[in-house]
N, C-alpha and C positions, 0 to 999 in steps of 0.2 A: 672466926666460927668461919667453919667449913659448910660451903651450901650441899643439901639434896645434891645438886645437879653434879658440883664439883665431885661427889664421892660415889654416885652412882658408877655402877660398869657399865659403860658407854659401849665398849666392846660388843658384848654380846646382844642389844637392842639393833632393832631396825633403825635406819634414817626417822623414819614417821617417829619411833617410838621417841627418839631420843631429840628429835624437836619439840614432841609434845609434854616431854619431862622439860625443857628448857621453859616452856612460856608456862607451865605450871607451877615453875620453880620462881619464875617471874614475878607472877600472880601473888605469891605466898609471901617472900620478901617485900613484896609492894606494902601487903597486907601488915607485916609484924615492922613496916615504917625503919625497916635495913636498907639504907638506899646504898650506904657504900659497899656491900654485898650486891645488891641489885645493880650497881653499875657494871659491877664487872662481868655480867651477863650479855654486857656492850661491845661492841669492834673500837678502837679505840678512835677510827673516825666516823663512828657513828651519826645519822643525823636524826633527829626527830621535829614530829610537825603534831603539836599537841591540838585540843580541844578547841582554842582558841584563835588557833591559826600561827604561833609563834614559832618558827623554824630554831632549834635550835642544835648547833653544830657540834660535835665532840663530846667524848664522854665526860671530861671536867663539867664542861657549860651545861650539859643534861643533867649530872650528880647536882650540881651546885643549885639549878632553880627545884629538883625535886627534894632533895633538903628543905628550903625554904617552905615548899607548899608542905612535907609532911609535919614542919613545925608548925604552920597556922593551920589553914581550910582543911587539910586532911590528916588534923593528926588523930581524927576518932572515927577515919572512915574505915568501909571493909568492902573488898569488890571481889566479885567473882566471876567465874569463866561460865556462861552458860550456852556458848557455843562456838569449838574450834574446827575449823577444815587447815589441812596442810596439803600444797602441792611442789612439787619439786618439777621446774623450767629445768633445771640442771642438776647434774648429782651433786655438784656441791652448793646446792643454793635452793633454800624453800621459802616459799609465799605463805602465811600465814594470815587468817582473817581470824578474829576471836571477836565475837561477841559477850558484853561483859553490860553486869549489872554492880552500880555503888550505892551504899547507902552511907549515912552519916557524915557526910562532907560538909563543910561548913557555906555558910549565904555570901554572898558578895552583893554588895549593893549593886540593885538594875540589874542581875544576872540571875532570873528566873527559871532554873531549871527544874525537872520534878523531882520529886523523891520518890522512888527509888530512882536513879540516873541509870540511862543506857547508853552502849554504844558498840563502835566498830572499832579496833584497831589491825591493821592492817601491817604486816611485821616481812621484813624480809631479812631472811638469816642467812649466813653465809659459814660454810663448814672450812675453819683454819687449822690447819696442822693437826685433823680429826676432830677438832671442837666445833660446836654450832654457836655463831653468836648473834646480836641484833645488828645489822648493819643499818638497816632504816625503817622507822615506824611512822606511821600515821593514824593518829588517835582521831575521834568524831563523836560527838553527842549523838543519840538517835532522838530528833526533835519528832513530839505528835503533829501531825499536819491534817487540819481538818480536807473533810473530801473536798472536791470541786466540785461545781456545780454538774448536773446532771449525771453522777455516777453511783 
């Protein structure tokens, strides 16, 4: 299956449009549980730190972990982008922040996350041979914190 990102006419888009398309495709493939195609958006030497602090190294390790999650606790989940921002520290590097929402994830004993879950992904994208790839990603849940005394 060809991804929408792979089929897009990216040569006629601005760099920001291309980056936004990659992130939207990343989320679409995630929601379709198509982890094989999803993983093709990662650089071979990608790094990922997930919401529980696991540091995964390399496309293959990330793909294996995501396939396991999507066979189990993520088999019925759906995520959506709430907000997306893009900055370009260099012409070939994009820093992306994605505020997301997830519904329908399975529960784990002792891990009481709200429904829907919300969080923030920080993504470092690099342009390799004219194609944007995810080089690093750090994902975190947004946890409601009670107000401090005096606020």
